[in-house]
DSSP file (Angstrom, degrees, kcal/mol; ACC not computed):
  #  RESIDUE AA STRUCTURE BP1 BP2  ACC     N-H-->O    O-->H-N    N-H-->O    O-->H-N    TCO  KAPPA ALPHA  PHI   PSI    X-CA   Y-CA   Z-CA
    1    1 A X              0   0    0      0, 0.0     2,-0.3     0, 0.0     0, 0.0   0.000 360.0 360.0 360.0 108.4    2.9   27.2  -28.9
    2    2 A X        -     0   0    0      3,-0.0     2,-0.6     2,-0.0     3,-0.1  -0.730 360.0-106.7-106.0 158.1    4.0   27.2  -25.3
    3    3 A X     >  -     0   0    0     -2,-0.3     4,-1.7     1,-0.2     3,-0.4  -0.736  23.6-151.7 -82.5 117.5    1.9   26.3  -22.3
    4    4 A X  H  > S+     0   0    0     -2,-0.6     4,-1.8     1,-0.2    -1,-0.2   0.845  94.2  56.3 -63.3 -33.3    1.2   29.6  -20.4
    5    5 A X  H  > S+     0   0    0      1,-0.2     4,-1.6     2,-0.2    -1,-0.2   0.889 106.2  50.0 -64.2 -38.4    0.9   27.7  -17.1
    6    6 A X  H  > S+     0   0    0     -3,-0.4     4,-2.6     1,-0.2    -1,-0.2   0.869 107.0  54.6 -67.9 -36.7    4.4   26.3  -17.5
    7    7 A X  H  X S+     0   0    0     -4,-1.7     4,-2.7     1,-0.2     5,-0.2   0.906 105.6  53.7 -63.2 -40.4    5.8   29.7  -18.3
    8    8 A X  H  X S+     0   0    0     -4,-1.8     4,-1.4     1,-0.2    -1,-0.2   0.913 111.5  44.3 -60.0 -43.3    4.4   31.1  -15.1
    9    9 A X  H  < S+     0   0    0     -4,-1.6     7,-0.4     1,-0.2    -2,-0.2   0.923 115.3  47.7 -67.6 -44.5    6.1   28.4  -13.0
   10   10 A X  H  < S+     0   0    0     -4,-2.6    -2,-0.2     1,-0.2    -1,-0.2   0.863 114.0  47.0 -66.5 -35.1    9.4   28.7  -14.9
   11   11 A X  H  < S+     0   0    0     -4,-2.7     2,-0.8    -5,-0.2    -1,-0.2   0.738 100.4  74.4 -79.3 -22.8    9.4   32.5  -14.6
   12   12 A X     X  -     0   0    0     -4,-1.4     4,-2.1    -5,-0.2     5,-0.2  -0.819  62.4-164.9 -99.4 110.5    8.5   32.6  -10.9
   13   13 A X  H  > S+     0   0    0     -2,-0.8     4,-2.3     1,-0.2     5,-0.2   0.836  88.2  55.4 -59.4 -35.1   11.4   31.5   -8.7
   14   14 A X  H  > S+     0   0    0      2,-0.2     4,-2.5     1,-0.2    -1,-0.2   0.944 109.5  44.3 -66.2 -48.4    9.2   31.0   -5.7
   15   15 A X  H  > S+     0   0    0      1,-0.2     4,-2.5     2,-0.2    -2,-0.2   0.896 114.7  49.5 -65.1 -38.7    6.9   28.6   -7.4
   16   16 A X  H  X S+     0   0    0     -4,-2.1     4,-2.5    -7,-0.4    -1,-0.2   0.905 111.9  48.5 -67.0 -40.7    9.8   26.7   -8.9
   17   17 A X  H  X S+     0   0    0     -4,-2.3     4,-2.1     2,-0.2    -2,-0.2   0.910 112.2  48.9 -64.2 -42.4   11.5   26.4   -5.5
   18   18 A X  H  X S+     0   0    0     -4,-2.5     4,-2.1     2,-0.2    -2,-0.2   0.918 111.5  49.1 -64.1 -42.6    8.4   25.2   -3.9
   19   19 A X  H  X S+     0   0    0     -4,-2.5     4,-2.5     1,-0.2    -2,-0.2   0.914 109.2  52.7 -62.2 -43.1    7.8   22.6   -6.6
   20   20 A X  H  X S+     0   0    0     -4,-2.5     4,-2.6     1,-0.2    -1,-0.2   0.885 107.6  52.2 -60.3 -39.9   11.4   21.5   -6.2
   21   21 A X  H  X S+     0   0    0     -4,-2.1     4,-2.4     2,-0.2    -1,-0.2   0.911 109.7  48.6 -64.1 -41.8   10.9   21.0   -2.5
   22   22 A X  H  X S+     0   0    0     -4,-2.1     4,-2.7     2,-0.2    -2,-0.2   0.936 112.0  49.6 -60.6 -45.5    7.8   18.9   -3.1
   23   23 A X  H  X S+     0   0    0     -4,-2.5     4,-2.5     1,-0.2    -2,-0.2   0.923 111.8  47.8 -59.3 -46.2    9.7   16.8   -5.6
   24   24 A X  H  X S+     0   0    0     -4,-2.6     4,-2.2     2,-0.2    -1,-0.2   0.887 111.1  50.6 -66.6 -38.3   12.6   16.3   -3.2
   25   25 A X  H  X S+     0   0    0     -4,-2.4     4,-2.5     2,-0.2    -1,-0.2   0.933 111.7  48.4 -61.6 -45.1   10.3   15.3   -0.3
   26   26 A X  H  X S+     0   0    0     -4,-2.7     4,-2.6     1,-0.2    -2,-0.2   0.894 109.6  52.2 -63.5 -39.0    8.5   12.8   -2.6
   27   27 A X  H  X S+     0   0    0     -4,-2.5     4,-2.1     2,-0.2    -1,-0.2   0.917 110.3  48.4 -62.5 -42.2   11.9   11.4   -3.7
   28   28 A X  H  X S+     0   0    0     -4,-2.2     4,-2.3     2,-0.2    -2,-0.2   0.915 112.4  48.9 -63.0 -42.3   13.0   10.9   -0.1
   29   29 A X  H  X S+     0   0    0     -4,-2.5     4,-2.8     1,-0.2    -2,-0.2   0.902 109.1  52.6 -65.2 -39.8    9.7    9.3    0.8
   30   30 A X  H  X S+     0   0    0     -4,-2.6     4,-2.3     2,-0.2    -1,-0.2   0.900 109.4  50.0 -61.5 -39.8    9.9    6.9   -2.2
   31   31 A X  H  X S+     0   0    0     -4,-2.1     4,-2.1     2,-0.2    -2,-0.2   0.917 112.0  47.4 -63.2 -43.1   13.4    5.9   -1.0
   32   32 A X  H  X S+     0   0    0     -4,-2.3     4,-2.6     2,-0.2    -2,-0.2   0.901 110.7  52.4 -64.1 -40.7   12.1    5.2    2.5
   33   33 A X  H  X S+     0   0    0     -4,-2.8     4,-2.7     1,-0.2    -2,-0.2   0.907 108.8  49.8 -60.7 -43.1    9.2    3.3    1.0
   34   34 A X  H  X S+     0   0    0     -4,-2.3     4,-2.0     2,-0.2    -1,-0.2   0.897 111.1  50.0 -63.3 -40.3   11.6    1.1   -1.0
   35   35 A X  H  X S+     0   0    0     -4,-2.1     4,-2.0     2,-0.2    -2,-0.2   0.910 112.0  46.9 -63.3 -43.1   13.7    0.5    2.2
   36   36 A X  H  X S+     0   0    0     -4,-2.6     4,-2.7     2,-0.2    -2,-0.2   0.898 109.4  54.0 -66.2 -41.4   10.6   -0.5    4.1
   37   37 A X  H  X S+     0   0    0     -4,-2.7     4,-2.3     1,-0.2    -1,-0.2   0.897 108.9  50.0 -60.1 -39.6    9.4   -2.8    1.3
   38   38 A X  H  X S+     0   0    0     -4,-2.0     4,-2.2     2,-0.2    -1,-0.2   0.907 109.6  50.7 -63.5 -41.5   12.8   -4.5    1.4
   39   39 A X  H  X S+     0   0    0     -4,-2.0     4,-2.1     2,-0.2    -2,-0.2   0.917 110.1  49.4 -61.8 -44.0   12.5   -4.9    5.2
   40   40 A X  H  X S+     0   0    0     -4,-2.7     4,-2.5     1,-0.2    -1,-0.2   0.908 109.0  52.7 -62.2 -42.1    9.1   -6.4    4.8
   41   41 A X  H  X S+     0   0    0     -4,-2.3     4,-2.3     1,-0.2    -1,-0.2   0.911 108.8  50.7 -60.0 -42.9   10.4   -8.8    2.1
   42   42 A X  H  X S+     0   0    0     -4,-2.2     4,-2.4     2,-0.2    -1,-0.2   0.900 109.1  50.3 -60.8 -42.8   13.2   -9.9    4.6
   43   43 A X  H  X S+     0   0    0     -4,-2.1     4,-2.7     1,-0.2     5,-0.2   0.916 110.4  49.6 -63.9 -42.8   10.7  -10.6    7.3
   44   44 A X  H  X S+     0   0    0     -4,-2.5     4,-2.3     1,-0.2    -1,-0.2   0.904 110.7  50.4 -63.3 -39.6    8.5  -12.7    5.0
   45   45 A X  H  X S+     0   0    0     -4,-2.3     4,-2.2     1,-0.2    -2,-0.2   0.913 111.5  49.4 -63.4 -40.7   11.7  -14.6    3.9
   46   46 A X  H  X S+     0   0    0     -4,-2.4     4,-1.2     2,-0.2    -2,-0.2   0.917 111.2  47.1 -64.0 -44.7   12.5  -15.2    7.6
   47   47 A X  H  <>S+     0   0    0     -4,-2.7     5,-2.4     1,-0.2    -1,-0.2   0.864 112.0  50.8 -69.2 -33.8    9.1  -16.4    8.5
   48   48 A X  H ><5S+     0   0    0     -4,-2.3     3,-1.6     1,-0.2    -1,-0.2   0.892 107.6  54.3 -66.9 -37.6    9.0  -18.7    5.5
   49   49 A X  H 3<5S+     0   0    0     -4,-2.2    -1,-0.2     1,-0.3    -2,-0.2   0.767 104.5  54.8 -63.5 -26.2   12.4  -20.0    6.6
   50   50 A X  T 3<5S-     0   0    0     -4,-1.2    -1,-0.3    -5,-0.1    -2,-0.2   0.396 126.9-100.5 -89.5   2.8   10.9  -20.8   10.0
   51   51 A X  T < 5S+     0   0    0     -3,-1.6    -3,-0.2     1,-0.3     2,-0.2   0.500  76.3 137.5  96.9   4.2    8.2  -22.9    8.4
   52   52 A X      < -     0   0    0     -5,-2.4     2,-0.7    -6,-0.1    -1,-0.3  -0.539  58.9-114.5 -83.9 152.5    5.3  -20.4    8.4
   53   53 A X     >  -     0   0    0     -2,-0.2     4,-2.0     1,-0.2     5,-0.2  -0.771  20.9-160.7 -88.0 112.8    3.0  -20.0    5.4
   54   54 A X  H  > S+     0   0    0     -2,-0.7     4,-2.4     1,-0.2     5,-0.2   0.839  89.5  56.5 -64.7 -34.5    3.5  -16.4    4.0
   55   55 A X  H  > S+     0   0    0      2,-0.2     4,-1.9     1,-0.2    -1,-0.2   0.914 109.0  46.0 -63.8 -43.5    0.2  -16.5    2.1
   56   56 A X  H  > S+     0   0    0      1,-0.2     4,-2.4     2,-0.2    -2,-0.2   0.891 111.5  51.8 -66.6 -38.5   -1.7  -17.2    5.3
   57   57 A X  H  X S+     0   0    0     -4,-2.0     4,-2.3     2,-0.2    -2,-0.2   0.904 108.3  51.7 -68.0 -38.6    0.2  -14.5    7.2
   58   58 A X  H  X S+     0   0    0     -4,-2.4     4,-2.0     2,-0.2    -1,-0.2   0.901 109.9  49.9 -61.3 -39.1   -0.6  -11.9    4.4
   59   59 A X  H  X S+     0   0    0     -4,-1.9     4,-2.5     2,-0.2    -2,-0.2   0.910 109.2  51.5 -66.1 -41.8   -4.3  -12.9    4.8
   60   60 A X  H  X S+     0   0    0     -4,-2.4     4,-2.8     1,-0.2    -2,-0.2   0.910 107.9  52.3 -60.6 -42.5   -4.1  -12.4    8.6
   61   61 A X  H  X S+     0   0    0     -4,-2.3     4,-0.9     1,-0.2    -1,-0.2   0.910 110.4  48.1 -60.4 -41.8   -2.6   -9.0    8.0
   62   62 A X  H >< S+     0   0    0     -4,-2.0     3,-0.6     1,-0.2     4,-0.5   0.915 112.7  48.9 -64.0 -42.4   -5.5   -8.0    5.7
   63   63 A X  H >< S+     0   0    0     -4,-2.5     3,-1.6     1,-0.2    -2,-0.2   0.915 106.2  56.1 -64.6 -43.5   -8.0   -9.3    8.2
   64   64 A X  H 3< S+     0   0    0     -4,-2.8    -1,-0.2     1,-0.3    -2,-0.2   0.713  98.4  62.8 -65.5 -19.1   -6.4   -7.4   11.2
   65   65 A X  T << S+     0   0    0     -4,-0.9    -1,-0.3    -3,-0.6     2,-0.2   0.718  94.2  77.3 -75.4 -19.9   -6.8   -4.1    9.3
   66   66 A X  S <  S-     0   0    0     -3,-1.6     2,-0.1    -4,-0.5    -3,-0.0  -0.559  85.2-115.5 -91.7 152.8  -10.6   -4.5    9.3
   67   67 A X     >  -     0   0    0     -2,-0.2     4,-2.4     1,-0.1     5,-0.2  -0.417  34.0-103.8 -80.8 167.4  -12.9   -3.8   12.2
   68   68 A X  H  > S+     0   0    0      1,-0.2     4,-2.8     2,-0.2     5,-0.2   0.880 118.2  52.2 -63.0 -41.3  -14.8   -6.7   13.8
   69   69 A X  H  > S+     0   0    0      2,-0.2     4,-2.3     1,-0.2    -1,-0.2   0.919 111.5  47.0 -61.9 -44.0  -18.2   -5.7   12.2
   70   70 A X  H  > S+     0   0    0      1,-0.2     4,-2.2     2,-0.2    -1,-0.2   0.915 113.4  49.2 -63.3 -43.1  -16.7   -5.6    8.7
   71   71 A X  H  X S+     0   0    0     -4,-2.4     4,-2.5     2,-0.2    -2,-0.2   0.926 111.0  49.0 -62.5 -45.5  -15.0   -8.9    9.2
   72   72 A X  H  X S+     0   0    0     -4,-2.8     4,-2.4     1,-0.2    -1,-0.2   0.901 110.4  51.2 -63.5 -40.5  -18.2  -10.6   10.5
   73   73 A X  H  X S+     0   0    0     -4,-2.3     4,-2.2    -5,-0.2    -1,-0.2   0.928 111.5  47.2 -64.1 -44.0  -20.2   -9.3    7.6
   74   74 A X  H  X S+     0   0    0     -4,-2.2     4,-2.6     1,-0.2    -2,-0.2   0.916 112.6  49.7 -60.8 -44.3  -17.6  -10.6    5.1
   75   75 A X  H  X S+     0   0    0     -4,-2.5     4,-2.5     1,-0.2    -1,-0.2   0.872 110.2  50.7 -65.0 -37.2  -17.5  -14.0    6.8
   76   76 A X  H  X S+     0   0    0     -4,-2.4     4,-2.3     2,-0.2    -1,-0.2   0.904 111.9  46.8 -66.7 -41.7  -21.3  -14.2    6.8
   77   77 A X  H  X S+     0   0    0     -4,-2.2     4,-2.5     2,-0.2    -2,-0.2   0.916 112.6  50.1 -65.7 -42.3  -21.5  -13.5    3.1
   78   78 A X  H  X S+     0   0    0     -4,-2.6     4,-2.7     1,-0.2    -2,-0.2   0.932 111.2  48.7 -61.3 -45.1  -18.7  -16.0    2.4
   79   79 A X  H  X S+     0   0    0     -4,-2.5     4,-2.3     2,-0.2    -1,-0.2   0.906 111.0  51.1 -60.9 -42.2  -20.5  -18.7    4.4
   80   80 A X  H  X S+     0   0    0     -4,-2.3     4,-2.2     2,-0.2    -2,-0.2   0.924 112.2  46.0 -62.1 -45.7  -23.7  -17.9    2.6
   81   81 A X  H  X S+     0   0    0     -4,-2.5     4,-1.6     2,-0.2    -2,-0.2   0.901 111.3  51.8 -64.2 -42.3  -22.1  -18.2   -0.8
   82   82 A X  H  <>S+     0   0    0     -4,-2.7     5,-3.3     1,-0.2     6,-0.7   0.905 110.7  48.4 -62.3 -41.0  -20.2  -21.4    0.1
   83   83 A X  H ><5S+     0   0    0     -4,-2.3     3,-1.5     4,-0.2    -1,-0.2   0.910 108.1  54.3 -63.1 -42.8  -23.5  -23.0    1.3
   84   84 A X  H 3<5S+     0   0    0     -4,-2.2    -1,-0.2     1,-0.3    -2,-0.2   0.817 111.8  45.6 -62.2 -30.0  -25.2  -21.9   -2.0
   85   85 A X  T 3<5S-     0   0    0     -4,-1.6    -1,-0.3    -5,-0.1    -2,-0.2   0.391 116.3-114.9 -92.7   2.8  -22.4  -23.7   -3.9
   86   86 A X  T < 5S+     0   0    0     -3,-1.5    -3,-0.2    -4,-0.2    -2,-0.1   0.784  85.7 115.4  71.3  26.8  -22.6  -26.8   -1.7
   87   87 A X      <       0   0    0     -5,-3.3    -4,-0.2    -6,-0.2    -5,-0.1   0.441 360.0 360.0-107.1  -2.2  -19.1  -26.2   -0.3
   88   88 A X              0   0    0     -6,-0.7    -1,-0.1    -9,-0.1    -5,-0.1   0.471 360.0 360.0 -86.6 360.0  -19.9  -25.5    3.3
């Protein structure tokens, strides 16, 4: 019992070549991503070495990705919850 869809791809040189190109592109991108992840790790090591708190910097990066309205809404909800728990 073979998969008919797989036979079509294997028998057609064009589809196999196209698939191979996609795979190779993805492999290159994965390599670049690994390189960038290494660069980010080095920057975090450097900032920690200079006395900065990496956890706080990561939080700042998350906050900066959000627009102001989204940030204000989250802060208001957090403040409301903290008050409800007597932590504000």
